[in-house]
N, C-alpha and C positions, 0 to 999 in steps of 0.2 A: 228192332235194329241192333246192329252189332255193337259190342263194347270196344272202346279204343284199344284196350290191351290185346285184342285179337289180331291186330295188324302185324304181319310177319316182317322181320327185318330184311327179307329177301323175297324173290319171286318175280313176277311180271309187273312192270311199272303201271301199265294201263289197268290191269285187274286190281292192283293195289289202290289206284285212284278211285275206282268204283267202290271199293270197300270203305275207303275214307269218306266218300260222299255220303255213305249211309249212316255215319255217326250222327246222333241226334244233337248233342251239346256242341255248339260252335266253339266253346272254350277248349274242349277236348280235341275237337277236330283241328283247330289251329295248332295246338301243341304237337299233335301227331304229324301234321303236314310239315311244320317247321323242323321237326327232329328227324325226318326221313332223308336218307342219303340216296339219291337217285342212281348214283354210280354202282350201287350194290344190286341193282335190279336189272333183269333182262327186259328187252323191249321187242315185242312182236307186233308190228303195225297191221298185220293181216288178220290177227285173231279177233273173233267176235265173241261177245259176252251176252248172256241173257239178262235183260233188264229186270231188276227187282220190282215188286208191286208198287212200292212208294219211294219216289225220289223227289228231292233230296231228304236225307235225315234232318229233322228239325226238332227243336224244343217245342213244348206246348205254348210257350210265350216267346215272342210277342204275338198278340192277336193281330191277324192280318185282315185289313179292311180295304175298301176302295179308296184311292187317293183323295177323293172328294170329302171323305169322312175324317181326314187328318186335320187337326187343329194347327193353326199358325200361332205360336206363342212368342211373346216378346223376349228377345234374347237377353234383355237387361235383367230379367228375373232369373233366380236360380233354377226354377223348374223349366223355364223357357230355354235357357242355355242347355240344360240337361236333355231336353227334348231334341234339340238340334244335334247334340253329340250322339244321342241314341239313334237318330236317323242315319247319321254317317256310319255308326257302328253296324247298323243293319245292312247298309249297302256293302260294307266290307265282308260281312258274313255271307251275303249272297255272292259276292265276287269270288270267294273261295270255292263255293259250289260250282260256279260257272266254269272256272278253270279246271277243276277236277272232272267235270262232266265232259268237256271237250276232249280231254285226253282219253278217257275210256270209250267214249261213244263212237268216235269216227275212225274209220279204218283206212289203211293204204295210203298214208301220208308219209313224207320223209321223216326220219328219226328226229331231226331238228325241230319239227313241228311239235312233237310231244314233249321234248325237253324244254322248248320255249314256254309252253303252257304250264309245265310243271314248275318252272321258275316263277311264273306269274302267281300260281297258287301259293307258293311259299311267301312271296312278297305281300299278297293279300292277307295271308294269315298274320304276318307281322302288323299290318295296318289294323286288323281287327283287334289284336292284343293291345296295341297302344291306345286305341280309342276306348276299348272296354275298360282298361285300367284307369283311364282318365275319368270315365263315367263312374266307376266305383269310388274314385277319390272324391267325387262330388256327392256321394251318398246314394247313388242310384245304381241299378243293375240292368243288364240287357234283358229286355222283356217287360220293363216297367211302363213302356209307352206302346201304343199300337203302331203298326207299320203296314206298308203296302208291298205287293208282290210283283211289281212291274218287270223287274229284271228276269226273274225266273219264268214269268208268263211268256216272255219272248223266247226264252230258251226252250220251253215246251213247244211253242209254235214252230220252231226251226229244228226240232230234234232229228228230222230225217233229211236235212239239207245243210251240209257244211258251208256251202257258199253263202247261204242266207244267214246262218249263224254268225259267220265272220262279218258280214256286211252290217247286221242289225244289232248285234250285241256289243262287241268291242268298238266297232267303227261308228255306232250310232248312240246307243244308250250309255255306254261307258265313256265315250268321247264327250258327252254332255258334261261329265265331271270336269273336263279340262276348262270348259267355259264357266262352270259354276263355282269352282273351288276358290278362285281369288276373291270373289264377293263374299263368300262364306267366311273366309279367313279374315277379311276386313271387319265383318260383323263381330267376330270373336275378339279381335284386337280392340275394337271400340269399347268392349266391356272388360278389357284387361286380362283376357284369357290367353296369355302368351304361350302357355304350354300347349294348348290346343292348336294355336296358330303354327307352332313349330311342327306338330304332327302333320298338319295339312301341307306344309312345305314339303315334307318327305313324301307324302302321298302323291302330290302333284308331280313331283319328279319321277316317281315310279310309274304313275299312270300314263305319262307321256310314252314311256317305254312299252307299257302294255298295249296301248292303242297302236303303237308302231308295229308291234307283233301282229295285231289284227290286220293292219294294212299290208304287212309283208305277205301274209298267207292268203289274204283276199286277192291281192294282185297276182300271186303265184297261181292260184286256181283260175283266175281270169285269163292269164297268159296261156296256161295249160289247155284250157278249153276254148281258146281264141275268142274271148268275149271282151267287149269294151267295158272297162270298169265303171265309167260314169253312167252310161245308159243301163247297164246291168243293175247297178245300185238302185236307180230310179224304179226299175221294174220290180225288184225285190221288195223295196219299201212299200210299193203299192200293193203287191200280192199279200204281204204279211201284215199290212196295216201298221207300219211303223209310225211313231209320232212325228209330226212335223216339227222340225227343229227351229227354234226362234233365238235371235241374238239377244244380247251381244255375244259375239264369238271370240274366243281367245285364239286369235289367228297365229300368234307367235307359238303357242303350245301345239296347235294343230299342225303347223308347218314342221315343228320339231318331231311330231309323231308321224310324219310322212305323207300328209295330205298334199295333193298337187295344187298348183294355182288354179287349174281348171275346176277342181272340186271345190276349192274355197270360193271361187267366183260364183259357181252355181248355188252354193250354200247361202249366199247373201242376196240372191235374186228373189224379190218378192213374187209369191205365187208359184215358185218352182219347187220341186221336190228337193229336199236337202241331200247333199252328197257327202256329208261328213259323219 
């Protein structure tokens, strides 16, 4: 994998995202993403790039396991709270990769599409840095706990289908964070970790915007292809075996992120495929 200091201060933005994606250490990756000025880069939506043998660049740790193998620890213990912060840090490390991947991989979209997702990558990098610093302050490091690979697994499944990627990553898996974050925040507040709660407040605010970007471009493609967004989502969720979403749902955050009332109603109907 390439070293972070090989990233050029100019060139093509999409190619640069591919090179950033190959950096193994998420700490280095986050620094490089946060420090890059997209206005100094050219942008060619039509160009295609050869995919490297292994994506994304990753550290040797954390050890990736099936979600069923992950332990649930009491947040009231130091190790339990660190395990929770580690899980959140891992999500943000994956989120950087997801944003970089969508920029380099998919062609022939409007320039705003790529700039939107570049901004997402920079905000995810900030989230990772904040959580990782908090984890370090607790005496732990990223990689000290096992983690699962659900987010990247769906990215791989949808690597040849931009509509599915938008439907099932930002609008499904990442949107689950809108539902889960308030409860996680409350758990951290209950044990007096106000610093972590403040970080989650920032993340929730930004993630509403990220899911909104997913909704924007999903609906753009549906309109361009003359597809119904709700029925198309249900078909994609079934085809790619997306997880069935379960409440409670943060309807306020989902509305702010651009989900329609039709989608929110379908989301809450027992036995129906989720449309959020």
